[in-house]
mmCIF file of the C-alpha atoms, coordinates in Angstrom:
data_MODEL
# 
_entry.id   MODEL 
# 
loop_
_atom_site.group_PDB 
_atom_site.id 
_atom_site.type_symbol 
_atom_site.label_atom_id 
_atom_site.label_alt_id 
_atom_site.label_comp_id 
_atom_site.label_asym_id 
_atom_site.label_entity_id 
_atom_site.label_seq_id 
_atom_site.pdbx_PDB_ins_code 
_atom_site.Cartn_x 
_atom_site.Cartn_y 
_atom_site.Cartn_z 
_atom_site.occupancy 
_atom_site.B_iso_or_equiv 
_atom_site.pdbx_formal_charge 
_atom_site.auth_seq_id 
_atom_site.auth_comp_id 
_atom_site.auth_asym_id 
_atom_site.auth_atom_id 
_atom_site.pdbx_PDB_model_num 
ATOM 1   C CA . UNK A 1 1   ? 0.000   0.000  0.000   1.00 0.00 ? 1   UNK A CA 1 
ATOM 2   C CA . UNK A 1 2   ? 2.799   2.429  0.838   1.00 0.00 ? 2   UNK A CA 1 
ATOM 3   C CA . UNK A 1 3   ? 4.373   1.730  -2.567  1.00 0.00 ? 3   UNK A CA 1 
ATOM 4   C CA . UNK A 1 4   ? 1.101   2.383  -4.384  1.00 0.00 ? 4   UNK A CA 1 
ATOM 5   C CA . UNK A 1 5   ? 0.476   5.645  -2.564  1.00 0.00 ? 5   UNK A CA 1 
ATOM 6   C CA . UNK A 1 6   ? 4.011   6.863  -3.157  1.00 0.00 ? 6   UNK A CA 1 
ATOM 7   C CA . UNK A 1 7   ? 3.755   6.000  -6.854  1.00 0.00 ? 7   UNK A CA 1 
ATOM 8   C CA . UNK A 1 8   ? 0.498   7.944  -7.170  1.00 0.00 ? 8   UNK A CA 1 
ATOM 9   C CA . UNK A 1 9   ? 2.018   10.935 -5.439  1.00 0.00 ? 9   UNK A CA 1 
ATOM 10  C CA . UNK A 1 10  ? 5.135   10.940 -7.591  1.00 0.00 ? 10  UNK A CA 1 
ATOM 11  C CA . UNK A 1 11  ? 3.046   10.450 -10.692 1.00 0.00 ? 11  UNK A CA 1 
ATOM 12  C CA . UNK A 1 12  ? 0.898   13.441 -9.849  1.00 0.00 ? 12  UNK A CA 1 
ATOM 13  C CA . UNK A 1 13  ? 4.033   15.545 -9.383  1.00 0.00 ? 13  UNK A CA 1 
ATOM 14  C CA . UNK A 1 14  ? 5.616   14.528 -12.674 1.00 0.00 ? 14  UNK A CA 1 
ATOM 15  C CA . UNK A 1 15  ? 7.261   17.316 -14.721 1.00 0.00 ? 15  UNK A CA 1 
ATOM 16  C CA . UNK A 1 16  ? 4.708   16.920 -17.514 1.00 0.00 ? 16  UNK A CA 1 
ATOM 17  C CA . UNK A 1 17  ? 1.876   17.659 -15.081 1.00 0.00 ? 17  UNK A CA 1 
ATOM 18  C CA . UNK A 1 18  ? 3.623   20.648 -13.585 1.00 0.00 ? 18  UNK A CA 1 
ATOM 19  C CA . UNK A 1 19  ? 4.575   22.129 -16.945 1.00 0.00 ? 19  UNK A CA 1 
ATOM 20  C CA . UNK A 1 20  ? 1.012   21.852 -18.232 1.00 0.00 ? 20  UNK A CA 1 
ATOM 21  C CA . UNK A 1 21  ? -0.500  24.197 -15.681 1.00 0.00 ? 21  UNK A CA 1 
ATOM 22  C CA . UNK A 1 22  ? -0.790  27.965 -15.992 1.00 0.00 ? 22  UNK A CA 1 
ATOM 23  C CA . UNK A 1 23  ? -0.064  29.536 -12.588 1.00 0.00 ? 23  UNK A CA 1 
ATOM 24  C CA . UNK A 1 24  ? -2.200  32.579 -13.442 1.00 0.00 ? 24  UNK A CA 1 
ATOM 25  C CA . UNK A 1 25  ? -5.273  30.480 -14.298 1.00 0.00 ? 25  UNK A CA 1 
ATOM 26  C CA . UNK A 1 26  ? -4.968  27.426 -12.036 1.00 0.00 ? 26  UNK A CA 1 
ATOM 27  C CA . UNK A 1 27  ? -7.751  27.446 -9.425  1.00 0.00 ? 27  UNK A CA 1 
ATOM 28  C CA . UNK A 1 28  ? -6.973  26.858 -5.768  1.00 0.00 ? 28  UNK A CA 1 
ATOM 29  C CA . UNK A 1 29  ? -9.386  25.064 -3.442  1.00 0.00 ? 29  UNK A CA 1 
ATOM 30  C CA . UNK A 1 30  ? -9.769  25.144 0.336   1.00 0.00 ? 30  UNK A CA 1 
ATOM 31  C CA . UNK A 1 31  ? -12.389 23.808 2.701   1.00 0.00 ? 31  UNK A CA 1 
ATOM 32  C CA . UNK A 1 32  ? -13.275 22.045 5.907   1.00 0.00 ? 32  UNK A CA 1 
ATOM 33  C CA . UNK A 1 33  ? -15.367 19.216 7.314   1.00 0.00 ? 33  UNK A CA 1 
ATOM 34  C CA . UNK A 1 34  ? -17.014 18.050 10.476  1.00 0.00 ? 34  UNK A CA 1 
ATOM 35  C CA . UNK A 1 35  ? -15.878 14.464 11.013  1.00 0.00 ? 35  UNK A CA 1 
ATOM 36  C CA . UNK A 1 36  ? -17.213 11.313 12.642  1.00 0.00 ? 36  UNK A CA 1 
ATOM 37  C CA . UNK A 1 37  ? -14.631 8.579  13.279  1.00 0.00 ? 37  UNK A CA 1 
ATOM 38  C CA . UNK A 1 38  ? -15.655 4.915  13.305  1.00 0.00 ? 38  UNK A CA 1 
ATOM 39  C CA . UNK A 1 39  ? -12.923 2.600  14.678  1.00 0.00 ? 39  UNK A CA 1 
ATOM 40  C CA . UNK A 1 40  ? -12.402 -0.826 13.129  1.00 0.00 ? 40  UNK A CA 1 
ATOM 41  C CA . UNK A 1 41  ? -10.626 -4.015 14.198  1.00 0.00 ? 41  UNK A CA 1 
ATOM 42  C CA . UNK A 1 42  ? -8.621  -3.878 17.421  1.00 0.00 ? 42  UNK A CA 1 
ATOM 43  C CA . UNK A 1 43  ? -9.215  -0.145 17.805  1.00 0.00 ? 43  UNK A CA 1 
ATOM 44  C CA . UNK A 1 44  ? -12.964 -0.779 17.820  1.00 0.00 ? 44  UNK A CA 1 
ATOM 45  C CA . UNK A 1 45  ? -12.481 -3.119 20.806  1.00 0.00 ? 45  UNK A CA 1 
ATOM 46  C CA . UNK A 1 46  ? -11.122 -0.226 22.892  1.00 0.00 ? 46  UNK A CA 1 
ATOM 47  C CA . UNK A 1 47  ? -12.757 2.924  21.479  1.00 0.00 ? 47  UNK A CA 1 
ATOM 48  C CA . UNK A 1 48  ? -16.404 3.484  20.597  1.00 0.00 ? 48  UNK A CA 1 
ATOM 49  C CA . UNK A 1 49  ? -16.292 6.433  18.152  1.00 0.00 ? 49  UNK A CA 1 
ATOM 50  C CA . UNK A 1 50  ? -14.980 9.965  17.873  1.00 0.00 ? 50  UNK A CA 1 
ATOM 51  C CA . UNK A 1 51  ? -15.818 13.435 16.617  1.00 0.00 ? 51  UNK A CA 1 
ATOM 52  C CA . UNK A 1 52  ? -13.614 16.101 15.127  1.00 0.00 ? 52  UNK A CA 1 
ATOM 53  C CA . UNK A 1 53  ? -12.920 18.488 12.296  1.00 0.00 ? 53  UNK A CA 1 
ATOM 54  C CA . UNK A 1 54  ? -10.594 18.760 9.337   1.00 0.00 ? 54  UNK A CA 1 
ATOM 55  C CA . UNK A 1 55  ? -9.366  21.291 6.815   1.00 0.00 ? 55  UNK A CA 1 
ATOM 56  C CA . UNK A 1 56  ? -7.883  20.813 3.363   1.00 0.00 ? 56  UNK A CA 1 
ATOM 57  C CA . UNK A 1 57  ? -6.323  22.633 0.464   1.00 0.00 ? 57  UNK A CA 1 
ATOM 58  C CA . UNK A 1 58  ? -5.682  21.446 -3.066  1.00 0.00 ? 58  UNK A CA 1 
ATOM 59  C CA . UNK A 1 59  ? -4.334  22.718 -6.345  1.00 0.00 ? 59  UNK A CA 1 
ATOM 60  C CA . UNK A 1 60  ? -4.863  21.335 -9.832  1.00 0.00 ? 60  UNK A CA 1 
ATOM 61  C CA . UNK A 1 61  ? -1.810  19.847 -11.582 1.00 0.00 ? 61  UNK A CA 1 
ATOM 62  C CA . UNK A 1 62  ? -2.941  20.740 -15.083 1.00 0.00 ? 62  UNK A CA 1 
ATOM 63  C CA . UNK A 1 63  ? -5.465  22.842 -16.953 1.00 0.00 ? 63  UNK A CA 1 
ATOM 64  C CA . UNK A 1 64  ? -8.131  20.106 -16.987 1.00 0.00 ? 64  UNK A CA 1 
ATOM 65  C CA . UNK A 1 65  ? -8.248  19.829 -13.190 1.00 0.00 ? 65  UNK A CA 1 
ATOM 66  C CA . UNK A 1 66  ? -8.532  16.043 -13.154 1.00 0.00 ? 66  UNK A CA 1 
ATOM 67  C CA . UNK A 1 67  ? -5.333  15.469 -11.143 1.00 0.00 ? 67  UNK A CA 1 
ATOM 68  C CA . UNK A 1 68  ? -4.776  17.528 -8.005  1.00 0.00 ? 68  UNK A CA 1 
ATOM 69  C CA . UNK A 1 69  ? -2.337  17.704 -5.122  1.00 0.00 ? 69  UNK A CA 1 
ATOM 70  C CA . UNK A 1 70  ? -4.143  17.795 -1.767  1.00 0.00 ? 70  UNK A CA 1 
ATOM 71  C CA . UNK A 1 71  ? -3.113  18.537 1.823   1.00 0.00 ? 71  UNK A CA 1 
ATOM 72  C CA . UNK A 1 72  ? -5.304  17.541 4.793   1.00 0.00 ? 72  UNK A CA 1 
ATOM 73  C CA . UNK A 1 73  ? -5.063  18.368 8.491   1.00 0.00 ? 73  UNK A CA 1 
ATOM 74  C CA . UNK A 1 74  ? -7.488  17.392 11.222  1.00 0.00 ? 74  UNK A CA 1 
ATOM 75  C CA . UNK A 1 75  ? -8.138  16.096 14.677  1.00 0.00 ? 75  UNK A CA 1 
ATOM 76  C CA . UNK A 1 76  ? -10.393 13.491 16.288  1.00 0.00 ? 76  UNK A CA 1 
ATOM 77  C CA . UNK A 1 77  ? -11.501 13.484 19.923  1.00 0.00 ? 77  UNK A CA 1 
ATOM 78  C CA . UNK A 1 78  ? -12.419 10.010 21.161  1.00 0.00 ? 78  UNK A CA 1 
ATOM 79  C CA . UNK A 1 79  ? -13.121 10.658 24.824  1.00 0.00 ? 79  UNK A CA 1 
ATOM 80  C CA . UNK A 1 80  ? -13.110 13.216 27.650  1.00 0.00 ? 80  UNK A CA 1 
ATOM 81  C CA . UNK A 1 81  ? -13.233 12.959 31.419  1.00 0.00 ? 81  UNK A CA 1 
ATOM 82  C CA . UNK A 1 82  ? -13.822 15.838 33.866  1.00 0.00 ? 82  UNK A CA 1 
ATOM 83  C CA . UNK A 1 83  ? -13.449 15.685 37.650  1.00 0.00 ? 83  UNK A CA 1 
ATOM 84  C CA . UNK A 1 84  ? -13.606 18.314 40.404  1.00 0.00 ? 84  UNK A CA 1 
ATOM 85  C CA . UNK A 1 85  ? -10.348 18.932 42.228  1.00 0.00 ? 85  UNK A CA 1 
ATOM 86  C CA . UNK A 1 86  ? -8.991  21.110 45.009  1.00 0.00 ? 86  UNK A CA 1 
ATOM 87  C CA . UNK A 1 87  ? -6.594  23.688 43.606  1.00 0.00 ? 87  UNK A CA 1 
ATOM 88  C CA . UNK A 1 88  ? -5.437  24.788 47.067  1.00 0.00 ? 88  UNK A CA 1 
ATOM 89  C CA . UNK A 1 89  ? -4.926  23.084 50.413  1.00 0.00 ? 89  UNK A CA 1 
ATOM 90  C CA . UNK A 1 90  ? -7.047  23.667 52.438  1.00 0.00 ? 90  UNK A CA 1 
ATOM 91  C CA . UNK A 1 91  ? -9.634  23.125 49.710  1.00 0.00 ? 91  UNK A CA 1 
ATOM 92  C CA . UNK A 1 92  ? -10.942 26.688 49.458  1.00 0.00 ? 92  UNK A CA 1 
ATOM 93  C CA . UNK A 1 93  ? -10.408 26.962 45.711  1.00 0.00 ? 93  UNK A CA 1 
ATOM 94  C CA . UNK A 1 94  ? -11.749 24.263 43.396  1.00 0.00 ? 94  UNK A CA 1 
ATOM 95  C CA . UNK A 1 95  ? -11.610 23.710 39.659  1.00 0.00 ? 95  UNK A CA 1 
ATOM 96  C CA . UNK A 1 96  ? -12.257 21.275 36.835  1.00 0.00 ? 96  UNK A CA 1 
ATOM 97  C CA . UNK A 1 97  ? -9.585  18.817 35.725  1.00 0.00 ? 97  UNK A CA 1 
ATOM 98  C CA . UNK A 1 98  ? -10.399 17.719 32.173  1.00 0.00 ? 98  UNK A CA 1 
ATOM 99  C CA . UNK A 1 99  ? -8.571  14.915 30.386  1.00 0.00 ? 99  UNK A CA 1 
ATOM 100 C CA . UNK A 1 100 ? -8.976  14.662 26.596  1.00 0.00 ? 100 UNK A CA 1 
ATOM 101 C CA . UNK A 1 101 ? -7.971  11.864 24.230  1.00 0.00 ? 101 UNK A CA 1 
ATOM 102 C CA . UNK A 1 102 ? -7.191  13.206 20.760  1.00 0.00 ? 102 UNK A CA 1 
ATOM 103 C CA . UNK A 1 103 ? -5.699  12.168 17.433  1.00 0.00 ? 103 UNK A CA 1 
ATOM 104 C CA . UNK A 1 104 ? -4.058  14.820 15.232  1.00 0.00 ? 104 UNK A CA 1 
ATOM 105 C CA . UNK A 1 105 ? -3.818  14.028 11.513  1.00 0.00 ? 105 UNK A CA 1 
ATOM 106 C CA . UNK A 1 106 ? -1.696  15.304 8.632   1.00 0.00 ? 106 UNK A CA 1 
ATOM 107 C CA . UNK A 1 107 ? -1.447  13.886 5.116   1.00 0.00 ? 107 UNK A CA 1 
ATOM 108 C CA . UNK A 1 108 ? -0.673  14.877 1.543   1.00 0.00 ? 108 UNK A CA 1 
ATOM 109 C CA . UNK A 1 109 ? -1.172  13.115 -1.755  1.00 0.00 ? 109 UNK A CA 1 
ATOM 110 C CA . UNK A 1 110 ? -2.949  13.030 -5.119  1.00 0.00 ? 110 UNK A CA 1 
ATOM 111 C CA . UNK A 1 111 ? -6.639  13.514 -5.786  1.00 0.00 ? 111 UNK A CA 1 
ATOM 112 C CA . UNK A 1 112 ? -8.349  12.419 -9.002  1.00 0.00 ? 112 UNK A CA 1 
ATOM 113 C CA . UNK A 1 113 ? -11.713 13.956 -9.877  1.00 0.00 ? 113 UNK A CA 1 
ATOM 114 C CA . UNK A 1 114 ? -14.270 13.589 -12.656 1.00 0.00 ? 114 UNK A CA 1 
ATOM 115 C CA . UNK A 1 115 ? -17.168 15.841 -13.531 1.00 0.00 ? 115 UNK A CA 1 
ATOM 116 C CA . UNK A 1 116 ? -17.528 19.578 -13.557 1.00 0.00 ? 116 UNK A CA 1 
ATOM 117 C CA . UNK A 1 117 ? -20.164 22.145 -12.854 1.00 0.00 ? 117 UNK A CA 1 
ATOM 118 C CA . UNK A 1 118 ? -22.793 21.039 -10.364 1.00 0.00 ? 118 UNK A CA 1 
ATOM 119 C CA . UNK A 1 119 ? -21.533 17.513 -9.542  1.00 0.00 ? 119 UNK A CA 1 
ATOM 120 C CA . UNK A 1 120 ? -17.988 16.209 -9.043  1.00 0.00 ? 120 UNK A CA 1 
ATOM 121 C CA . UNK A 1 121 ? -16.830 12.753 -7.940  1.00 0.00 ? 121 UNK A CA 1 
ATOM 122 C CA . UNK A 1 122 ? -13.323 12.297 -6.606  1.00 0.00 ? 122 UNK A CA 1 
ATOM 123 C CA . UNK A 1 123 ? -10.979 9.912  -4.831  1.00 0.00 ? 123 UNK A CA 1 
ATOM 124 C CA . UNK A 1 124 ? -7.793  10.753 -2.998  1.00 0.00 ? 124 UNK A CA 1 
ATOM 125 C CA . UNK A 1 125 ? -4.969  9.037  -1.164  1.00 0.00 ? 125 UNK A CA 1 
ATOM 126 C CA . UNK A 1 126 ? -2.328  10.433 1.161   1.00 0.00 ? 126 UNK A CA 1 
ATOM 127 C CA . UNK A 1 127 ? 0.667   9.600  3.262   1.00 0.00 ? 127 UNK A CA 1 
ATOM 128 C CA . UNK A 1 128 ? 1.461   11.385 6.503   1.00 0.00 ? 128 UNK A CA 1 
ATOM 129 C CA . UNK A 1 129 ? 1.209   10.771 10.226  1.00 0.00 ? 129 UNK A CA 1 
ATOM 130 C CA . UNK A 1 130 ? -1.201  10.340 13.139  1.00 0.00 ? 130 UNK A CA 1 
ATOM 131 C CA . UNK A 1 131 ? -0.317  11.773 16.548  1.00 0.00 ? 131 UNK A CA 1 
ATOM 132 C CA . UNK A 1 132 ? -2.117  10.268 19.566  1.00 0.00 ? 132 UNK A CA 1 
ATOM 133 C CA . UNK A 1 133 ? -2.107  12.510 22.632  1.00 0.00 ? 133 UNK A CA 1 
ATOM 134 C CA . UNK A 1 134 ? -3.863  12.459 25.994  1.00 0.00 ? 134 UNK A CA 1 
ATOM 135 C CA . UNK A 1 135 ? -3.722  15.816 27.776  1.00 0.00 ? 135 UNK A CA 1 
ATOM 136 C CA . UNK A 1 136 ? -5.059  17.158 31.070  1.00 0.00 ? 136 UNK A CA 1 
ATOM 137 C CA . UNK A 1 137 ? -5.899  20.798 31.839  1.00 0.00 ? 137 UNK A CA 1 
ATOM 138 C CA . UNK A 1 138 ? -7.252  22.725 34.820  1.00 0.00 ? 138 UNK A CA 1 
ATOM 139 C CA . UNK A 1 139 ? -9.889  25.457 34.593  1.00 0.00 ? 139 UNK A CA 1 
ATOM 140 C CA . UNK A 1 140 ? -11.294 27.718 37.281  1.00 0.00 ? 140 UNK A CA 1 
ATOM 141 C CA . UNK A 1 141 ? -14.792 27.370 38.614  1.00 0.00 ? 141 UNK A CA 1 
ATOM 142 C CA . UNK A 1 142 ? -16.275 30.135 36.426  1.00 0.00 ? 142 UNK A CA 1 
ATOM 143 C CA . UNK A 1 143 ? -14.957 28.448 33.235  1.00 0.00 ? 143 UNK A CA 1 
ATOM 144 C CA . UNK A 1 144 ? -13.919 31.779 31.691  1.00 0.00 ? 144 UNK A CA 1 
ATOM 145 C CA . UNK A 1 145 ? -10.750 32.046 29.622  1.00 0.00 ? 145 UNK A CA 1 
ATOM 146 C CA . UNK A 1 146 ? -8.166  29.430 28.756  1.00 0.00 ? 146 UNK A CA 1 
ATOM 147 C CA . UNK A 1 147 ? -7.020  26.695 31.160  1.00 0.00 ? 147 UNK A CA 1 
ATOM 148 C CA . UNK A 1 148 ? -4.319  28.048 33.449  1.00 0.00 ? 148 UNK A CA 1 
ATOM 149 C CA . UNK A 1 149 ? -2.385  24.747 33.591  1.00 0.00 ? 149 UNK A CA 1 
ATOM 150 C CA . UNK A 1 150 ? -2.083  21.784 31.233  1.00 0.00 ? 150 UNK A CA 1 
ATOM 151 C CA . UNK A 1 151 ? 0.212   18.880 30.473  1.00 0.00 ? 151 UNK A CA 1 
ATOM 152 C CA . UNK A 1 152 ? 0.488   15.918 28.122  1.00 0.00 ? 152 UNK A CA 1 
ATOM 153 C CA . UNK A 1 153 ? -0.035  12.673 29.994  1.00 0.00 ? 153 UNK A CA 1 
ATOM 154 C CA . UNK A 1 154 ? 0.902   10.300 27.183  1.00 0.00 ? 154 UNK A CA 1 
ATOM 155 C CA . UNK A 1 155 ? 1.504   10.460 23.432  1.00 0.00 ? 155 UNK A CA 1 
ATOM 156 C CA . UNK A 1 156 ? 2.598   8.378  20.465  1.00 0.00 ? 156 UNK A CA 1 
ATOM 157 C CA . UNK A 1 157 ? 3.320   9.019  16.807  1.00 0.00 ? 157 UNK A CA 1 
ATOM 158 C CA . UNK A 1 158 ? 2.722   6.760  13.800  1.00 0.00 ? 158 UNK A CA 1 
ATOM 159 C CA . UNK A 1 159 ? 3.133   7.082  10.058  1.00 0.00 ? 159 UNK A CA 1 
ATOM 160 C CA . UNK A 1 160 ? -0.241  6.771  8.353   1.00 0.00 ? 160 UNK A CA 1 
ATOM 161 C CA . UNK A 1 161 ? -1.981  6.498  5.013   1.00 0.00 ? 161 UNK A CA 1 
ATOM 162 C CA . UNK A 1 162 ? -5.511  7.344  3.945   1.00 0.00 ? 162 UNK A CA 1 
ATOM 163 C CA . UNK A 1 163 ? -7.698  6.633  0.918   1.00 0.00 ? 163 UNK A CA 1 
ATOM 164 C CA . UNK A 1 164 ? -11.319 7.151  0.024   1.00 0.00 ? 164 UNK A CA 1 
ATOM 165 C CA . UNK A 1 165 ? -13.957 8.709  -2.254  1.00 0.00 ? 165 UNK A CA 1 
ATOM 166 C CA . UNK A 1 166 ? -15.917 11.934 -2.068  1.00 0.00 ? 166 UNK A CA 1 
ATOM 167 C CA . UNK A 1 167 ? -18.789 13.815 -3.691  1.00 0.00 ? 167 UNK A CA 1 
ATOM 168 C CA . UNK A 1 168 ? -19.126 17.569 -4.254  1.00 0.00 ? 168 UNK A CA 1 
ATOM 169 C CA . UNK A 1 169 ? -22.358 19.401 -5.120  1.00 0.00 ? 169 UNK A CA 1 
ATOM 170 C CA . UNK A 1 170 ? -22.042 23.004 -6.346  1.00 0.00 ? 170 UNK A CA 1 
ATOM 171 C CA . UNK A 1 171 ? -24.365 25.348 -4.421  1.00 0.00 ? 171 UNK A CA 1 
ATOM 172 C CA . UNK A 1 172 ? -23.090 28.800 -5.388  1.00 0.00 ? 172 UNK A CA 1 
ATOM 173 C CA . UNK A 1 173 ? -21.021 30.298 -8.195  1.00 0.00 ? 173 UNK A CA 1 
ATOM 174 C CA . UNK A 1 174 ? -19.561 33.796 -8.350  1.00 0.00 ? 174 UNK A CA 1 
ATOM 175 C CA . UNK A 1 175 ? -17.183 35.637 -10.649 1.00 0.00 ? 175 UNK A CA 1 
ATOM 176 C CA . UNK A 1 176 ? -14.025 34.550 -8.835  1.00 0.00 ? 176 UNK A CA 1 
ATOM 177 C CA . UNK A 1 177 ? -15.198 31.871 -6.405  1.00 0.00 ? 177 UNK A CA 1 
ATOM 178 C CA . UNK A 1 178 ? -17.542 28.904 -6.115  1.00 0.00 ? 178 UNK A CA 1 
ATOM 179 C CA . UNK A 1 179 ? -18.829 26.943 -3.125  1.00 0.00 ? 179 UNK A CA 1 
ATOM 180 C CA . UNK A 1 180 ? -19.674 23.228 -3.043  1.00 0.00 ? 180 UNK A CA 1 
ATOM 181 C CA . UNK A 1 181 ? -21.054 20.949 -0.377  1.00 0.00 ? 181 UNK A CA 1 
ATOM 182 C CA . UNK A 1 182 ? -18.484 18.205 0.199   1.00 0.00 ? 182 UNK A CA 1 
ATOM 183 C CA . UNK A 1 183 ? -19.203 14.678 1.476   1.00 0.00 ? 183 UNK A CA 1 
ATOM 184 C CA . UNK A 1 184 ? -16.266 12.309 1.966   1.00 0.00 ? 184 UNK A CA 1 
ATOM 185 C CA . UNK A 1 185 ? -15.517 8.864  3.335   1.00 0.00 ? 185 UNK A CA 1 
ATOM 186 C CA . UNK A 1 186 ? -11.945 7.915  4.153   1.00 0.00 ? 186 UNK A CA 1 
ATOM 187 C CA . UNK A 1 187 ? -10.088 4.949  5.596   1.00 0.00 ? 187 UNK A CA 1 
ATOM 188 C CA . UNK A 1 188 ? -7.175  5.774  7.938   1.00 0.00 ? 188 UNK A CA 1 
ATOM 189 C CA . UNK A 1 189 ? -4.465  3.133  8.125   1.00 0.00 ? 189 UNK A CA 1 
ATOM 190 C CA . UNK A 1 190 ? -2.500  4.195  11.194  1.00 0.00 ? 190 UNK A CA 1 
ATOM 191 C CA . UNK A 1 191 ? -0.893  0.891  12.047  1.00 0.00 ? 191 UNK A CA 1 
ATOM 192 C CA . UNK A 1 192 ? -0.031  0.016  15.636  1.00 0.00 ? 192 UNK A CA 1 
ATOM 193 C CA . UNK A 1 193 ? 0.203   2.679  18.332  1.00 0.00 ? 193 UNK A CA 1 
ATOM 194 C CA . UNK A 1 194 ? 0.132   3.097  22.106  1.00 0.00 ? 194 UNK A CA 1 
ATOM 195 C CA . UNK A 1 195 ? -2.615  5.313  23.531  1.00 0.00 ? 195 UNK A CA 1 
ATOM 196 C CA . UNK A 1 196 ? -4.866  5.987  26.490  1.00 0.00 ? 196 UNK A CA 1 
ATOM 197 C CA . UNK A 1 197 ? -8.636  5.963  26.672  1.00 0.00 ? 197 UNK A CA 1 
ATOM 198 C CA . UNK A 1 198 ? -11.068 7.112  29.377  1.00 0.00 ? 198 UNK A CA 1 
ATOM 199 C CA . UNK A 1 199 ? -10.287 5.270  32.622  1.00 0.00 ? 199 UNK A CA 1 
ATOM 200 C CA . UNK A 1 200 ? -6.670  4.430  31.777  1.00 0.00 ? 200 UNK A CA 1 
ATOM 201 C CA . UNK A 1 201 ? -5.301  7.060  34.192  1.00 0.00 ? 201 UNK A CA 1 
ATOM 202 C CA . UNK A 1 202 ? -5.519  6.056  37.859  1.00 0.00 ? 202 UNK A CA 1 
ATOM 203 C CA . UNK A 1 203 ? -5.093  8.615  40.649  1.00 0.00 ? 203 UNK A CA 1 
ATOM 204 C CA . UNK A 1 204 ? -3.647  7.154  43.849  1.00 0.00 ? 204 UNK A CA 1 
ATOM 205 C CA . UNK A 1 205 ? -4.387  8.459  47.366  1.00 0.00 ? 205 UNK A CA 1 
ATOM 206 C CA . UNK A 1 206 ? -0.752  9.538  47.788  1.00 0.00 ? 206 UNK A CA 1 
ATOM 207 C CA . UNK A 1 207 ? -1.055  11.903 44.807  1.00 0.00 ? 207 UNK A CA 1 
ATOM 208 C CA . UNK A 1 208 ? 0.830   9.759  42.315  1.00 0.00 ? 208 UNK A CA 1 
ATOM 209 C CA . UNK A 1 209 ? -0.612  8.827  38.926  1.00 0.00 ? 209 UNK A CA 1 
ATOM 210 C CA . UNK A 1 210 ? -0.525  5.452  37.180  1.00 0.00 ? 210 UNK A CA 1 
ATOM 211 C CA . UNK A 1 211 ? -0.874  5.246  33.389  1.00 0.00 ? 211 UNK A CA 1 
ATOM 212 C CA . UNK A 1 212 ? -2.172  2.094  31.710  1.00 0.00 ? 212 UNK A CA 1 
ATOM 213 C CA . UNK A 1 213 ? -1.575  2.596  27.994  1.00 0.00 ? 213 UNK A CA 1 
ATOM 214 C CA . UNK A 1 214 ? -3.025  0.224  25.428  1.00 0.00 ? 214 UNK A CA 1 
ATOM 215 C CA . UNK A 1 215 ? -1.260  -1.018 22.314  1.00 0.00 ? 215 UNK A CA 1 
ATOM 216 C CA . UNK A 1 216 ? -3.135  -2.132 19.224  1.00 0.00 ? 216 UNK A CA 1 
ATOM 217 C CA . UNK A 1 217 ? -3.891  -1.395 15.601  1.00 0.00 ? 217 UNK A CA 1 
ATOM 218 C CA . UNK A 1 218 ? -5.520  2.044  15.448  1.00 0.00 ? 218 UNK A CA 1 
ATOM 219 C CA . UNK A 1 219 ? -7.317  2.067  12.107  1.00 0.00 ? 219 UNK A CA 1 
ATOM 220 C CA . UNK A 1 220 ? -10.644 3.810  11.559  1.00 0.00 ? 220 UNK A CA 1 
ATOM 221 C CA . UNK A 1 221 ? -13.030 5.262  9.003   1.00 0.00 ? 221 UNK A CA 1 
ATOM 222 C CA . UNK A 1 222 ? -14.043 8.908  8.917   1.00 0.00 ? 222 UNK A CA 1 
ATOM 223 C CA . UNK A 1 223 ? -17.203 10.333 7.389   1.00 0.00 ? 223 UNK A CA 1 
ATOM 224 C CA . UNK A 1 224 ? -17.137 14.066 6.796   1.00 0.00 ? 224 UNK A CA 1 
ATOM 225 C CA . UNK A 1 225 ? -19.597 16.744 5.728   1.00 0.00 ? 225 UNK A CA 1 
ATOM 226 C CA . UNK A 1 226 ? -18.395 20.234 4.898   1.00 0.00 ? 226 UNK A CA 1 
ATOM 227 C CA . UNK A 1 227 ? -17.687 22.737 2.150   1.00 0.00 ? 227 UNK A CA 1 
ATOM 228 C CA . UNK A 1 228 ? -15.063 23.254 -0.531  1.00 0.00 ? 228 UNK A CA 1 
ATOM 229 C CA . UNK A 1 229 ? -14.389 26.735 -1.920  1.00 0.00 ? 229 UNK A CA 1 
ATOM 230 C CA . UNK A 1 230 ? -12.811 27.316 -5.323  1.00 0.00 ? 230 UNK A CA 1 
ATOM 231 C CA . UNK A 1 231 ? -10.789 30.502 -5.780  1.00 0.00 ? 231 UNK A CA 1 
ATOM 232 C CA . UNK A 1 232 ? -10.111 31.515 -9.388  1.00 0.00 ? 232 UNK A CA 1 
ATOM 233 C CA . UNK A 1 233 ? -7.623  34.071 -10.617 1.00 0.00 ? 233 UNK A CA 1 
ATOM 234 C CA . UNK A 1 234 ? -8.992  37.173 -12.276 1.00 0.00 ? 234 UNK A CA 1 
ATOM 235 C CA . UNK A 1 235 ? -9.160  36.782 -16.024 1.00 0.00 ? 235 UNK A CA 1 
ATOM 236 C CA . UNK A 1 236 ? -6.736  38.975 -17.952 1.00 0.00 ? 236 UNK A CA 1 
# 
């Protein structure tokens, strides 16, 4: 799979593709999605599901716009836990200690699309990484402002690949921009990683903390709904 993805990426960046495009006329696309993550395999045994968001940008590698280079970033939250704690001793000041389990995603690769105008079908693949991080932060009782203290309890990093189809429906067209609804489905092959889930941090009476990380395959599907905006250069 890694070989196939790398070949697609290199193929999309071939000199012939780059020479064919006109920088003054090539449209640029950007957008974002709300994401639902559905774990599979071993990851599904430990994690129910997750929610998050993603953003992307792409540029056509040629005048026809069939082959594109795409960059995606995003995050998935798959669990939170909040407990009340004493910030001072004696316990005259209290606060909320919130622990969040997140996955941060980054990938780049080719996208192939067919259709124009109101309907466009596409498929893309990428290579990149997935960063698993469990963090804890403390907020005051009024919950105003940013947390005043935070730390990373546990993290891990894996190389990752993604692949999947999408559908865009044009909803608005202007002189120099166009907006499309964007529905995508993507498989994330993250391989094996170590991570924490809700309940894997144990607080002992003496104030010490025990971590019980899990290790498994961490693959999942995402389904996203969002928008894609096309920005076109002004015609000369």
